[in-house]
C-alpha positions as protocol buffer text, in pm:
chain_id: "A"
residue {
  index: 1
  type: UNK
  ca { x: -1976 y: 1102 z: 1759 }
}
residue {
  index: 2
  type: UNK
  ca { x: -2019 y: 759 z: 1586 }
}
residue {
  index: 3
  type: UNK
  ca { x: -1640 y: 551 z: 1593 }
}
residue {
  index: 4
  type: UNK
  ca { x: -1497 y: 488 z: 1294 }
}
residue {
  index: 5
  type: UNK
  ca { x: -1559 y: 151 z: 1129 }
}
residue {
  index: 6
  type: UNK
  ca { x: -1247 y: -67 z: 1153 }
}
residue {
  index: 7
  type: UNK
  ca { x: -1191 y: -347 z: 882 }
}
residue {
  index: 8
  type: UNK
  ca { x: -991 y: -697 z: 867 }
}
residue {
  index: 9
  type: UNK
  ca { x: -822 y: -897 z: 610 }
}
residue {
  index: 10
  type: UNK
  ca { x: -861 y: -1265 z: 569 }
}
residue {
  index: 11
  type: UNK
  ca { x: -794 y: -1520 z: 240 }
}
residue {
  index: 12
  type: UNK
  ca { x: -1105 y: -1710 z: 99 }
}
residue {
  index: 13
  type: UNK
  ca { x: -1082 y: -2136 z: 202 }
}
residue {
  index: 14
  type: UNK
  ca { x: -1134 y: -2188 z: -159 }
}
residue {
  index: 15
  type: UNK
  ca { x: -907 y: -2041 z: -379 }
}
residue {
  index: 16
  type: UNK
  ca { x: -682 y: -1825 z: -176 }
}
residue {
  index: 17
  type: UNK
  ca { x: -823 y: -1466 z: -271 }
}
residue {
  index: 18
  type: UNK
  ca { x: -788 y: -1172 z: -46 }
}
residue {
  index: 19
  type: UNK
  ca { x: -1151 y: -1031 z: 97 }
}
residue {
  index: 20
  type: UNK
  ca { x: -1192 y: -714 z: 324 }
}
residue {
  index: 21
  type: UNK
  ca { x: -1493 y: -670 z: 576 }
}
residue {
  index: 22
  type: UNK
  ca { x: -1622 y: -510 z: 870 }
}
residue {
  index: 23
  type: UNK
  ca { x: -1513 y: -649 z: 1179 }
}
residue {
  index: 24
  type: UNK
  ca { x: -1881 y: -731 z: 1296 }
}
residue {
  index: 25
  type: UNK
  ca { x: -1879 y: -953 z: 1066 }
}
residue {
  index: 26
  type: UNK
  ca { x: -1621 y: -1198 z: 1149 }
}
residue {
  index: 27
  type: UNK
  ca { x: -1808 y: -1547 z: 1204 }
}
residue {
  index: 28
  type: UNK
  ca { x: -2030 y: -1502 z: 883 }
}
residue {
  index: 29
  type: UNK
  ca { x: -2003 y: -1753 z: 634 }
}
residue {
  index: 30
  type: UNK
  ca { x: -2065 y: -1536 z: 230 }
}
residue {
  index: 31
  type: UNK
  ca { x: -1992 y: -1644 z: -96 }
}
residue {
  index: 32
  type: UNK
  ca { x: -1637 y: -1518 z: -177 }
}
residue {
  index: 33
  type: UNK
  ca { x: -1594 y: -1192 z: -385 }
}
residue {
  index: 34
  type: UNK
  ca { x: -1377 y: -1440 z: -648 }
}
residue {
  index: 35
  type: UNK
  ca { x: -1478 y: -1690 z: -679 }
}
residue {
  index: 36
  type: UNK
  ca { x: -1850 y: -1755 z: -583 }
}
residue {
  index: 37
  type: UNK
  ca { x: -1791 y: -1989 z: -350 }
}
residue {
  index: 38
  type: UNK
  ca { x: -1874 y: -2032 z: 31 }
}
residue {
  index: 39
  type: UNK
  ca { x: -1639 y: -1914 z: 288 }
}
residue {
  index: 40
  type: UNK
  ca { x: -1570 y: -1843 z: 616 }
}
residue {
  index: 41
  type: UNK
  ca { x: -1488 y: -1363 z: 719 }
}
residue {
  index: 42
  type: UNK
  ca { x: -1233 y: -1505 z: 1010 }
}
residue {
  index: 43
  type: UNK
  ca { x: -968 y: -1252 z: 1225 }
}
residue {
  index: 44
  type: UNK
  ca { x: -597 y: -1264 z: 1109 }
}
residue {
  index: 45
  type: UNK
  ca { x: -370 y: -1090 z: 1317 }
}
residue {
  index: 46
  type: UNK
  ca { x: -165 y: -776 z: 1074 }
}
residue {
  index: 47
  type: UNK
  ca { x: 69 y: -558 z: 1180 }
}
residue {
  index: 48
  type: UNK
  ca { x: 6 y: -197 z: 1195 }
}
residue {
  index: 49
  type: UNK
  ca { x: 166 y: -63 z: 819 }
}
residue {
  index: 50
  type: UNK
  ca { x: 408 y: 223 z: 916 }
}
residue {
  index: 51
  type: UNK
  ca { x: 238 y: 620 z: 839 }
}
residue {
  index: 52
  type: UNK
  ca { x: 544 y: 785 z: 714 }
}
residue {
  index: 53
  type: UNK
  ca { x: 259 y: 1098 z: 736 }
}
residue {
  index: 54
  type: UNK
  ca { x: 344 y: 1201 z: 1017 }
}
residue {
  index: 55
  type: UNK
  ca { x: 748 y: 1240 z: 927 }
}
residue {
  index: 56
  type: UNK
  ca { x: 688 y: 1463 z: 641 }
}
residue {
  index: 57
  type: UNK
  ca { x: 452 y: 1745 z: 786 }
}
residue {
  index: 58
  type: UNK
  ca { x: 748 y: 1733 z: 1139 }
}
residue {
  index: 59
  type: UNK
  ca { x: 1015 y: 1759 z: 822 }
}
residue {
  index: 60
  type: UNK
  ca { x: 816 y: 2079 z: 672 }
}
residue {
  index: 61
  type: UNK
  ca { x: 745 y: 2283 z: 1007 }
}
residue {
  index: 62
  type: UNK
  ca { x: 1090 y: 2305 z: 1033 }
}
residue {
  index: 63
  type: UNK
  ca { x: 1137 y: 2359 z: 689 }
}
residue {
  index: 64
  type: UNK
  ca { x: 904 y: 2604 z: 731 }
}
residue {
  index: 65
  type: UNK
  ca { x: 1058 y: 2780 z: 1041 }
}
residue {
  index: 66
  type: UNK
  ca { x: 1349 y: 2819 z: 929 }
}
residue {
  index: 67
  type: UNK
  ca { x: 1209 y: 2994 z: 655 }
}
residue {
  index: 68
  type: UNK
  ca { x: 986 y: 3250 z: 851 }
}
residue {
  index: 69
  type: UNK
  ca { x: 1317 y: 3279 z: 1011 }
}
residue {
  index: 70
  type: UNK
  ca { x: 1531 y: 3432 z: 755 }
}
residue {
  index: 71
  type: UNK
  ca { x: 1261 y: 3648 z: 581 }
}
residue {
  index: 72
  type: UNK
  ca { x: 1241 y: 3806 z: 939 }
}
residue {
  index: 73
  type: UNK
  ca { x: 1647 y: 3816 z: 1016 }
}
residue {
  index: 74
  type: UNK
  ca { x: 1688 y: 4017 z: 635 }
}
residue {
  index: 75
  type: UNK
  ca { x: 1325 y: 4251 z: 670 }
}
residue {
  index: 76
  type: UNK
  ca { x: 1513 y: 4362 z: 986 }
}
residue {
  index: 77
  type: UNK
  ca { x: 1780 y: 4547 z: 803 }
}
residue {
  index: 78
  type: UNK
  ca { x: 1642 y: 4842 z: 595 }
}
residue {
  index: 79
  type: UNK
  ca { x: 1870 y: 4884 z: 263 }
}
residue {
  index: 80
  type: UNK
  ca { x: 1957 y: 5246 z: 195 }
}
residue {
  index: 81
  type: UNK
  ca { x: 1817 y: 5458 z: 35 }
}
residue {
  index: 82
  type: UNK
  ca { x: 1909 y: 5526 z: -334 }
}
residue {
  index: 83
  type: UNK
  ca { x: 1914 y: 5840 z: -514 }
}
residue {
  index: 84
  type: UNK
  ca { x: 1896 y: 5879 z: -892 }
}
residue {
  index: 85
  type: UNK
  ca { x: 1863 y: 6148 z: -1051 }
}
residue {
  index: 86
  type: UNK
  ca { x: 1518 y: 6293 z: -1218 }
}
residue {
  index: 87
  type: UNK
  ca { x: 1553 y: 6197 z: -1624 }
}
residue {
  index: 88
  type: UNK
  ca { x: 1348 y: 6467 z: -1843 }
}
residue {
  index: 89
  type: UNK
  ca { x: 1069 y: 6362 z: -2042 }
}
residue {
  index: 90
  type: UNK
  ca { x: 1182 y: 6403 z: -2389 }
}
residue {
  index: 91
  type: UNK
  ca { x: 881 y: 6461 z: -2618 }
}
residue {
  index: 92
  type: UNK
  ca { x: 815 y: 6190 z: -2934 }
}
residue {
  index: 93
  type: UNK
  ca { x: 960 y: 6397 z: -3307 }
}
residue {
  index: 94
  type: UNK
  ca { x: 695 y: 6306 z: -3479 }
}
residue {
  index: 95
  type: UNK
  ca { x: 367 y: 6159 z: -3287 }
}
residue {
  index: 96
  type: UNK
  ca { x: 166 y: 6088 z: -3647 }
}
residue {
  index: 97
  type: UNK
  ca { x: 339 y: 5773 z: -3688 }
}
residue {
  index: 98
  type: UNK
  ca { x: 167 y: 5500 z: -3546 }
}
residue {
  index: 99
  type: UNK
  ca { x: 262 y: 5083 z: -3555 }
}
residue {
  index: 100
  type: UNK
  ca { x: 10 y: 4871 z: -3628 }
}
residue {
  index: 101
  type: UNK
  ca { x: -228 y: 4700 z: -3320 }
}
residue {
  index: 102
  type: UNK
  ca { x: -93 y: 4414 z: -3170 }
}
residue {
  index: 103
  type: UNK
  ca { x: -221 y: 4051 z: -3276 }
}
residue {
  index: 104
  type: UNK
  ca { x: -469 y: 3935 z: -2981 }
}
residue {
  index: 105
  type: UNK
  ca { x: -352 y: 3667 z: -2761 }
}
residue {
  index: 106
  type: UNK
  ca { x: -477 y: 3272 z: -2854 }
}
residue {
  index: 107
  type: UNK
  ca { x: -785 y: 3187 z: -2614 }
}
residue {
  index: 108
  type: UNK
  ca { x: -622 y: 3023 z: -2271 }
}
residue {
  index: 109
  type: UNK
  ca { x: -655 y: 2644 z: -2330 }
}
residue {
  index: 110
  type: UNK
  ca { x: -917 y: 2426 z: -2163 }
}
residue {
  index: 111
  type: UNK
  ca { x: -826 y: 2246 z: -1853 }
}
residue {
  index: 112
  type: UNK
  ca { x: -785 y: 1888 z: -1870 }
}
residue {
  index: 113
  type: UNK
  ca { x: -1064 y: 1725 z: -1679 }
}
residue {
  index: 114
  type: UNK
  ca { x: -1020 y: 1597 z: -1245 }
}
residue {
  index: 115
  type: UNK
  ca { x: -846 y: 1306 z: -1227 }
}
residue {
  index: 116
  type: UNK
  ca { x: -834 y: 1239 z: -816 }
}
residue {
  index: 117
  type: UNK
  ca { x: -713 y: 875 z: -897 }
}
residue {
  index: 118
  type: UNK
  ca { x: -450 y: 915 z: -1063 }
}
residue {
  index: 119
  type: UNK
  ca { x: -549 y: 717 z: -1384 }
}
residue {
  index: 120
  type: UNK
  ca { x: -764 y: 533 z: -1175 }
}
residue {
  index: 121
  type: UNK
  ca { x: -1139 y: 562 z: -1392 }
}
residue {
  index: 122
  type: UNK
  ca { x: -1461 y: 422 z: -1185 }
}
residue {
  index: 123
  type: UNK
  ca { x: -1778 y: 307 z: -1310 }
}
residue {
  index: 124
  type: UNK
  ca { x: -2127 y: 359 z: -1127 }
}
residue {
  index: 125
  type: UNK
  ca { x: -2138 y: 170 z: -831 }
}
residue {
  index: 126
  type: UNK
  ca { x: -2495 y: -84 z: -773 }
}
residue {
  index: 127
  type: UNK
  ca { x: -2612 y: -289 z: -501 }
}
residue {
  index: 128
  type: UNK
  ca { x: -2681 y: -623 z: -544 }
}
residue {
  index: 129
  type: UNK
  ca { x: -2863 y: -860 z: -371 }
}
residue {
  index: 130
  type: UNK
  ca { x: -2809 y: -1270 z: -390 }
}
residue {
  index: 131
  type: UNK
  ca { x: -3043 y: -1489 z: -412 }
}
residue {
  index: 132
  type: UNK
  ca { x: -3177 y: -1608 z: -107 }
}
residue {
  index: 133
  type: UNK
  ca { x: -3136 y: -1164 z: -28 }
}
residue {
  index: 134
  type: UNK
  ca { x: -2954 y: -1190 z: 339 }
}
residue {
  index: 135
  type: UNK
  ca { x: -2654 y: -1015 z: 196 }
}
residue {
  index: 136
  type: UNK
  ca { x: -2551 y: -738 z: -39 }
}
residue {
  index: 137
  type: UNK
  ca { x: -2224 y: -597 z: -231 }
}
residue {
  index: 138
  type: UNK
  ca { x: -2109 y: -285 z: -363 }
}
residue {
  index: 139
  type: UNK
  ca { x: -1996 y: -394 z: -778 }
}
residue {
  index: 140
  type: UNK
  ca { x: -1912 y: -148 z: -1039 }
}
residue {
  index: 141
  type: UNK
  ca { x: -1554 y: -146 z: -1245 }
}
residue {
  index: 142
  type: UNK
  ca { x: -1212 y: -5 z: -1207 }
}
residue {
  index: 143
  type: UNK
  ca { x: -1003 y: 111 z: -1554 }
}
residue {
  index: 144
  type: UNK
  ca { x: -639 y: 154 z: -1546 }
}
residue {
  index: 145
  type: UNK
  ca { x: -656 y: 417 z: -1832 }
}
residue {
  index: 146
  type: UNK
  ca { x: -281 y: 379 z: -1781 }
}
residue {
  index: 147
  type: UNK
  ca { x: 55 y: 202 z: -1905 }
}
residue {
  index: 148
  type: UNK
  ca { x: 207 y: 80 z: -1596 }
}
residue {
  index: 149
  type: UNK
  ca { x: 63 y: -161 z: -1326 }
}
residue {
  index: 150
  type: UNK
  ca { x: -89 y: -63 z: -1047 }
}
residue {
  index: 151
  type: UNK
  ca { x: -47 y: -254 z: -680 }
}
residue {
  index: 152
  type: UNK
  ca { x: -254 y: -338 z: -409 }
}
residue {
  index: 153
  type: UNK
  ca { x: -531 y: -90 z: -522 }
}
residue {
  index: 154
  type: UNK
  ca { x: -812 y: -8 z: -243 }
}
residue {
  index: 155
  type: UNK
  ca { x: -1125 y: 92 z: -309 }
}
residue {
  index: 156
  type: UNK
  ca { x: -1395 y: 269 z: -4 }
}
residue {
  index: 157
  type: UNK
  ca { x: -1730 y: 336 z: -37 }
}
residue {
  index: 158
  type: UNK
  ca { x: -1987 y: 493 z: 180 }
}
residue {
  index: 159
  type: UNK
  ca { x: -2350 y: 315 z: 294 }
}
residue {
  index: 160
  type: UNK
  ca { x: -2632 y: 487 z: 236 }
}
residue {
  index: 161
  type: UNK
  ca { x: -2950 y: 419 z: 371 }
}
residue {
  index: 162
  type: UNK
  ca { x: -3318 y: 529 z: 179 }
}
residue {
  index: 163
  type: UNK
  ca { x: -3292 y: 873 z: 286 }
}
residue {
  index: 164
  type: UNK
  ca { x: -2948 y: 903 z: 208 }
}
residue {
  index: 165
  type: UNK
  ca { x: -2802 y: 868 z: 511 }
}
residue {
  index: 166
  type: UNK
  ca { x: -2439 y: 724 z: 501 }
}
residue {
  index: 167
  type: UNK
  ca { x: -2510 y: 401 z: 817 }
}
residue {
  index: 168
  type: UNK
  ca { x: -2105 y: 219 z: 759 }
}
residue {
  index: 169
  type: UNK
  ca { x: -1876 y: 130 z: 489 }
}
residue {
  index: 170
  type: UNK
  ca { x: -1771 y: -53 z: 230 }
}
residue {
  index: 171
  type: UNK
  ca { x: -1404 y: -224 z: 142 }
}
residue {
  index: 172
  type: UNK
  ca { x: -1275 y: -432 z: -152 }
}
residue {
  index: 173
  type: UNK
  ca { x: -907 y: -483 z: -301 }
}
residue {
  index: 174
  type: UNK
  ca { x: -714 y: -612 z: -526 }
}
residue {
  index: 175
  type: UNK
  ca { x: -325 y: -698 z: -626 }
}
residue {
  index: 176
  type: UNK
  ca { x: -251 y: -572 z: -909 }
}
residue {
  index: 177
  type: UNK
  ca { x: -488 y: -379 z: -1298 }
}
residue {
  index: 178
  type: UNK
  ca { x: -274 y: -437 z: -1581 }
}
residue {
  index: 179
  type: UNK
  ca { x: -252 y: -141 z: -1819 }
}
residue {
  index: 180
  type: UNK
  ca { x: -570 y: -124 z: -1959 }
}
residue {
  index: 181
  type: UNK
  ca { x: -707 y: -376 z: -1779 }
}
residue {
  index: 182
  type: UNK
  ca { x: -1109 y: -395 z: -1567 }
}
residue {
  index: 183
  type: UNK
  ca { x: -1096 y: -406 z: -1238 }
}
residue {
  index: 184
  type: UNK
  ca { x: -1471 y: -542 z: -1145 }
}
residue {
  index: 185
  type: UNK
  ca { x: -1482 y: -486 z: -765 }
}
residue {
  index: 186
  type: UNK
  ca { x: -1741 y: -702 z: -548 }
}
residue {
  index: 187
  type: UNK
  ca { x: -1763 y: -535 z: -159 }
}
residue {
  index: 188
  type: UNK
  ca { x: -1939 y: -676 z: 127 }
}
residue {
  index: 189
  type: UNK
  ca { x: -2210 y: -492 z: 232 }
}
residue {
  index: 190
  type: UNK
  ca { x: -2310 y: -579 z: 571 }
}
residue {
  index: 191
  type: UNK
  ca { x: -2578 y: -368 z: 698 }
}
residue {
  index: 192
  type: UNK
  ca { x: -2956 y: -461 z: 583 }
}
residue {
  index: 193
  type: UNK
  ca { x: -3070 y: -133 z: 553 }
}
residue {
  index: 194
  type: UNK
  ca { x: -2793 y: -20 z: 272 }
}
residue {
  index: 195
  type: UNK
  ca { x: -2956 y: 99 z: -16 }
}
residue {
  index: 196
  type: UNK
  ca { x: -2745 y: 282 z: -196 }
}
residue {
  index: 197
  type: UNK
  ca { x: -2337 y: 289 z: -157 }
}
residue {
  index: 198
  type: UNK
  ca { x: -2116 y: 575 z: -297 }
}
residue {
  index: 199
  type: UNK
  ca { x: -1765 y: 540 z: -421 }
}
residue {
  index: 200
  type: UNK
  ca { x: -1499 y: 788 z: -163 }
}
residue {
  index: 201
  type: UNK
  ca { x: -1194 y: 686 z: -233 }
}
residue {
  index: 202
  type: UNK
  ca { x: -918 y: 462 z: -461 }
}
residue {
  index: 203
  type: UNK
  ca { x: -573 y: 409 z: -310 }
}
residue {
  index: 204
  type: UNK
  ca { x: -325 y: 200 z: -395 }
}
residue {
  index: 205
  type: UNK
  ca { x: -46 y: 71 z: -168 }
}
residue {
  index: 206
  type: UNK
  ca { x: 282 y: 272 z: -143 }
}
């Protein structure tokens, strides 16, 4: 089973923009996706982000265990049977008077279209090669369709070969997208056999 590809970040030596790239591409000289000037991809040591998901899952497990114990305790106590006197059936005095038929129920409202990335709307993704053909970028747009700023937005792609098989990954990152604005992402693809790219995730910094 292939190992998950790791990514690194560095700053452009010309404009200081953030560049995220596969770790095996360190040492390559590329055109910056932000200023289109040559810069060197280099490794930097970054502290791993603390993942709070583990703590949230542990808290949910403890709550579920406590709720299950309470249910078993109360279910074990059999409530006393309540005997009610049988009621006699009273025939209606006049069965000929029938009221108007009830009005039909309104049709159900259509469900809104799925919005997996909470107002961040991506376009299609295409591959763009540089003039010399040595570098390939996955390009497209991401629109902030909300009324608030979106910070630390990262897009992730699966890189596919001609038969449609995954052969790698690519990412791009921006610090902020203003409300109603469009971000033109440009992710570096290092595999020369890349034929297409598919957007798989849009994540905002927590």
